[in-house]
C-alpha positions as CSV (number, residue, x, y, z in Angstrom):
1,M,-5.4,13.0,14.7
2,S,-6.6,15.4,12.0
3,D,-3.4,14.9,9.9
4,I,-3.9,11.1,9.4
5,L,-3.1,9.8,6.0
6,D,-4.3,6.2,5.4
7,I,-2.2,4.6,2.7
8,N,-4.3,1.5,2.3
9,T,-8.0,1.9,1.5
10,L,-10.2,0.5,-1.3
11,F,-13.6,0.7,-2.9
12,G,-15.8,-1.3,-5.3
13,P,-17.3,-4.8,-5.6
14,Y,-15.5,-7.3,-3.5
15,P,-16.7,-10.9,-3.8
16,L,-14.4,-12.1,-1.1
17,A,-16.4,-10.0,1.4
18,N,-19.7,-10.8,-0.3
19,T,-20.4,-7.1,-0.5
20,D,-19.8,-3.9,-2.4
21,L,-17.4,-1.6,-0.7
22,A,-19.1,1.6,-1.8
23,I,-17.1,4.8,-2.0
24,D,-19.7,6.4,0.4
25,K,-18.7,3.8,3.0
26,L,-15.0,4.8,2.6
27,I,-15.7,8.5,2.9
28,A,-18.0,7.9,5.9
29,S,-15.3,5.8,7.6
30,M,-12.7,8.5,7.0
31,Q,-15.0,11.2,8.4
32,L,-15.8,9.2,11.5
33,H,-12.2,8.6,12.4
34,K,-11.0,12.0,11.3
35,I,-8.7,10.7,8.5
36,A,-7.7,13.7,6.5
37,Q,-6.5,11.9,3.4
38,A,-6.4,8.4,2.0
39,V,-4.7,6.6,-0.9
40,T,-7.4,4.4,-2.4
41,Y,-7.6,1.6,-5.0
42,S,-10.5,0.3,-7.0
43,T,-11.2,-3.4,-6.5
44,L,-12.0,-3.6,-10.2
45,G,-8.3,-3.0,-10.9
46,I,-7.3,-5.6,-8.3
47,L,-9.6,-8.4,-9.3
48,F,-10.3,-7.7,-13.0
49,D,-8.9,-5.1,-15.3
50,P,-6.3,-2.5,-14.0
51,T,-7.2,-0.1,-16.8
52,V,-10.9,0.0,-15.8
53,G,-10.0,0.1,-12.1
54,N,-7.6,3.0,-12.5
55,A,-10.2,4.9,-14.4
56,A,-12.7,4.3,-11.6
57,T,-10.1,5.5,-9.1
58,R,-9.4,8.7,-11.0
59,A,-13.1,9.4,-11.1
60,A,-13.5,8.8,-7.4
61,C,-10.5,11.0,-6.5
62,G,-11.9,13.7,-8.8
63,D,-15.1,13.7,-6.8
64,H,-13.5,13.6,-3.4
65,A,-10.5,15.9,-2.8
66,E,-9.5,13.9,0.3
67,L,-8.8,10.8,-1.8
68,L,-5.4,10.2,-3.4
69,A,-5.2,7.9,-6.4
70,G,-3.4,4.6,-6.1
71,A,-2.9,2.6,-9.4
72,T,-3.3,-1.1,-9.6
73,L,-1.1,-3.0,-12.1
74,N,-0.9,-6.7,-13.1
75,P,2.2,-8.2,-14.6
76,N,0.1,-10.9,-16.3
77,L,-1.5,-8.1,-18.4
78,Y,1.7,-6.0,-19.0
79,F,3.1,-6.3,-22.5
80,G,5.7,-3.6,-22.5
81,N,3.6,-0.5,-22.9
82,K,5.9,2.0,-21.2
83,A,3.7,4.9,-22.2
84,S,0.9,3.6,-20.0
85,L,3.3,3.5,-17.0
86,H,4.5,7.1,-17.6
87,S,0.9,8.3,-17.9
88,L,0.2,7.2,-14.3
89,K,2.3,9.9,-12.8
90,S,1.0,12.6,-15.2
91,N,-2.5,11.5,-14.3
92,G,-2.0,12.1,-10.6
93,F,-1.4,8.5,-9.3
94,K,0.7,8.6,-6.2
95,L,1.9,5.0,-6.3
96,A,1.3,1.6,-8.0
97,R,0.1,-1.5,-6.3
98,L,0.5,-5.2,-7.1
99,F,-1.2,-8.3,-5.7
100,P,0.9,-11.4,-6.4
101,N,-1.4,-14.1,-4.9
102,T,-4.7,-12.5,-6.0
103,Q,-3.4,-11.9,-9.5
104,G,-1.7,-15.3,-9.8
105,W,2.0,-14.5,-10.3
106,K,5.2,-15.0,-8.4
107,A,8.4,-13.1,-7.7
108,S,10.1,-15.2,-10.3
109,S,7.7,-14.1,-13.1
110,S,9.5,-12.6,-16.1
111,A,6.6,-10.3,-16.7
112,F,7.0,-9.0,-13.1
113,H,10.7,-8.3,-13.7
114,A,9.9,-6.5,-17.0
115,L,7.2,-4.4,-15.3
116,V,9.5,-3.5,-12.4
117,H,12.3,-2.5,-14.9
118,D,10.0,-0.2,-16.9
119,L,8.3,1.2,-13.8
120,G,11.7,2.1,-12.4
121,E,12.0,4.7,-15.2
122,V,8.8,6.4,-13.8
123,A,10.2,6.3,-10.2
124,L,6.7,5.7,-8.9
125,P,6.5,4.3,-5.3
126,L,5.4,0.6,-5.5
127,M,3.2,-1.2,-3.0
128,L,3.3,-5.0,-2.8
129,H,0.5,-7.0,-1.2
130,I,2.0,-9.8,0.9
131,E,0.2,-13.1,1.7
132,A,2.5,-16.1,1.4
133,A,5.4,-17.0,3.8
134,G,8.8,-15.9,2.4
135,E,7.2,-13.5,-0.1
136,V,8.8,-10.4,1.4
137,A,12.3,-11.7,0.8
138,E,11.5,-13.1,-2.6
139,L,9.9,-9.9,-3.9
140,A,12.7,-7.8,-2.4
141,Q,15.3,-9.8,-4.2
142,A,13.3,-9.7,-7.5
143,L,13.1,-5.9,-7.3
144,G,16.8,-5.7,-7.9
145,S,17.9,-2.0,-8.1
146,Y,14.5,-0.5,-8.0
147,S,15.2,2.8,-6.3
148,A,11.8,4.4,-5.7
149,P,10.1,3.7,-2.4
150,V,8.7,0.1,-2.0
151,I,5.9,-0.5,0.5
152,F,5.0,-3.9,1.8
153,A,1.3,-4.2,2.6
154,N,-0.7,-6.8,4.6
155,V,2.4,-8.2,6.3
156,G,1.5,-10.4,9.2
157,V,3.4,-10.9,12.5
158,N,4.5,-14.4,11.3
159,Q,6.6,-12.6,8.7
160,L,8.0,-10.1,11.0
161,A,11.6,-11.4,11.2
162,D,11.8,-11.7,7.4
163,L,10.4,-8.2,7.0
164,I,12.8,-6.6,9.4
165,A,15.8,-8.3,7.7
166,V,14.7,-6.9,4.4
167,L,14.1,-3.4,5.8
168,K,17.6,-3.4,7.3
169,V,19.3,-4.0,3.9
170,R,17.0,-2.0,1.6
171,P,16.7,1.6,2.9
172,N,14.0,2.5,0.3
173,T,11.6,-0.1,1.8
174,Y,8.6,0.6,4.1
175,V,5.7,-1.3,5.6
176,E,2.1,-0.3,6.2
177,T,0.5,-1.2,9.5
178,S,-2.9,-2.8,8.7
179,S,-1.9,-6.4,9.5
180,L,0.7,-5.7,12.2
181,T,-1.7,-6.4,14.9
182,G,0.4,-8.7,17.1
183,V,1.6,-7.3,20.4
184,G,4.9,-5.5,20.0
185,A,5.1,-5.9,16.2
186,I,5.1,-2.2,15.4
187,K,7.5,-1.3,18.2
188,A,9.9,-4.1,17.1
189,I,10.0,-2.6,13.6
190,A,10.5,1.0,14.9
191,E,13.3,-0.1,17.3
192,S,15.0,-2.1,14.5
193,V,14.9,0.3,11.6
194,G,13.2,3.5,12.9
195,A,9.6,4.7,13.0
196,E,10.1,6.6,9.7
197,R,9.8,3.2,7.9
198,L,6.2,2.6,9.1
199,L,3.1,4.0,7.3
200,F,-0.4,3.9,8.6
201,G,-2.8,1.7,6.7
202,S,-6.2,0.3,7.7
203,G,-7.8,-1.5,4.7
204,T,-11.0,0.3,5.3
205,P,-13.9,-0.1,4.6
206,Y,-13.1,-3.9,4.3
207,Q,-11.3,-3.8,7.7
208,P,-12.1,-1.5,10.6
209,V,-10.1,1.7,11.0
210,M,-10.4,1.6,14.8
211,S,-8.5,-1.6,15.1
212,A,-5.5,-0.1,13.2
213,L,-5.7,3.1,15.2
214,K,-5.8,1.2,18.6
215,V,-2.9,-1.0,17.7
216,L,-0.8,2.1,17.0
217,E,-2.1,3.9,20.1
218,F,-1.0,1.1,22.4
219,S,2.2,0.3,20.5
220,G,4.4,1.8,23.2
221,L,5.8,4.4,20.8
222,S,6.2,8.0,21.6
223,G,3.6,10.6,20.5
224,E,6.2,12.0,18.0
225,A,6.8,8.5,16.5
226,R,3.0,7.9,16.2
227,T,2.6,11.2,14.5
228,Q,5.2,10.2,11.9
229,I,3.5,6.9,11.2
230,L,0.0,8.4,11.0
231,G,0.8,10.7,8.2
232,A,4.2,12.5,8.0
233,N,6.1,9.4,6.7
234,A,3.6,8.8,3.9
235,R,3.5,12.5,2.9
236,R,7.2,12.5,2.6
237,I,7.5,9.5,0.3
238,L,4.4,10.4,-1.8
239,S,5.6,13.9,-2.4
């Protein structure tokens, strides 16, 4: 368990939870559950200003070696500044994350298409937060020829068939596990496209780590497959 890499954590003020997800809470949660590393994102970048949020994330990761920097981007605030995208990788960000519903844009957005096109030059892994039905397929189609790894986050069991269909036709796509809590969901994905397409994510400290760990523990997968999901897969694509 000491090699766990959690690809989905966050910190900062979070009005939806009526609380402040302090960085100390995140670190304490990681220590309690023996999570060796975690990709984290500032809520300031998700809800307000990506530039401010990414600066906060860099600072947090500078103070805590076990944290890996995840950038937040917002197509509604992207005006073609390619240099800002290239600087993400040089500044140590491991992937970029977008939140269509929270940020108020859709897969058909021209700004999203422009951002994806320019981000493709950086070849940075891209994580997309899923909420609405049909969103997995719509976003996958909008990504076109984006060749870097694409990770779907927050995918619920009601979108499982849509997700598996996309994973089958796009070999560079992955899914994190935080919302795959339905019985048999993780095993269904592993049996359809392979355990190497699953990445452990918890959503801590907003969501409990133990829930995500227990779902994987009782998934019916082999110990080798669970080891892949808990860290090896993420390390491979983030390298």
